[in-house]
Structure formats: C-alpha cells, structure tokens
N, C-alpha and C positions, 0 to 999 in steps of 0.2 A: 505494500501500502503508499510505499513514500514514492511521493514525485519524480520527474525523470529527471538525476541532475545531482539529483538527494541524495548521503548518504542514509545510511539502516547498522544503530554501534549495540555490538549487541554486547548484556553488560551482566545482564543474570545469565542462574547455568546452570546448563541444563541437560541434565543425565541424557537424556531420554537423543536419540536418535532421529535429528531434522531434516525430513526432503529442502532444498532448495533446488529451483532449478536454472539457472547458471543461460535460460537468454534469455528468462526477466529480466535479470540484472546486465548482459547484454546491449538488452533494445531501451533496456527502462534509461542509461548507463546509470547506474546504481553506487552504490559504493557498496559496499562488505564492512565491518568492519568490528572485530573484538575487543577491549580491553576489561581488564584486572588489575586496573590504573590504585590501590591503597593494599594498606598492612590491615592489620586487625587495632592498632598504635590508631592510625590516623581516622582510623572508621570512629572507635572513641569519645576523639576529640573535635569531631563532626559533631558527632551523637547532645555529648555534653553542649556544646556549645549552640545547639540549633532550643535545647533543652531551658536552657536561659538564657535566653530572650537574645547572643549574641547574634544572630547574623537574621538577616532582611530575608525572609522565602520569597516573598507578594512579587518580588520583578519580576522571578524568573519565572514564575509562571502564567502561561496565558490562562487558565482558565480548571475545575477542578472536576471529574464528571463518574460518574458509577460506572464503575463495573458493567452492568447489564446494556448501557447507550452505549460501546466502548463505541459502535459501530459509527453508529446514526452523530453520536455528539463528539465522538473522537475522530477515524479513521478517515469516514468519512468530508467530514468538518477544514481538519488539513489539509485534504487535497485543494479545496477553494478554497479558499483562507489564505491568503499568504503572512497573513500582521500576527501569528499564532507565530510561540515560539516555542512553550513543553504546556501538555494538557500535562495534566497527574489524576493517574486511574483510583480509585479508594476502591475496597470490593462490597 
C-alpha cells in the first residue's frame, strides 16, 4: 500500500515467513528497508522520557486511528492525502 516511489521500513520482528512480490516493488519503485537501530537501554531511556512528559509526540503524528479502521482511515487515506506524516494505530 506504499505510494509509487515510497518506502516501506520494517521495524517489527516477524517470526513467520512473509511473502513479498518483487514485481510490485520494482514497478512502484518502492524501497523496502529493515531497521533494528536500538538497544534495550536506548528503549528504556525513550520510555522513561515519554512517561515523564519530556517528549512532545503530538507534532510527530498526523492522527490516531483504531486498528479496526486501518484500511479506510489508514492505508487509503495515506495513499490519497500526501500531507499526512504518521498515523498511530491503536488495537
């Protein structure tokens, strides 16, 4: 669901095989990247700072949506509205 020329960054850990169709990546000129750029210590510092209110998260998010509405309010909206930066999805 990435826009043409967009990026998909894998930040979670998936223990199961996940099929990826290379033709879709090529035709859409989509970049697929993986990231694991934190340690437990880094993560704890970030959690502590968030809990203490030292980090203002509002400017980082365009909206918060429910998981049940991820297709319509998430993917479709991100595809059509280029002004959106990040959506937080809550279960």
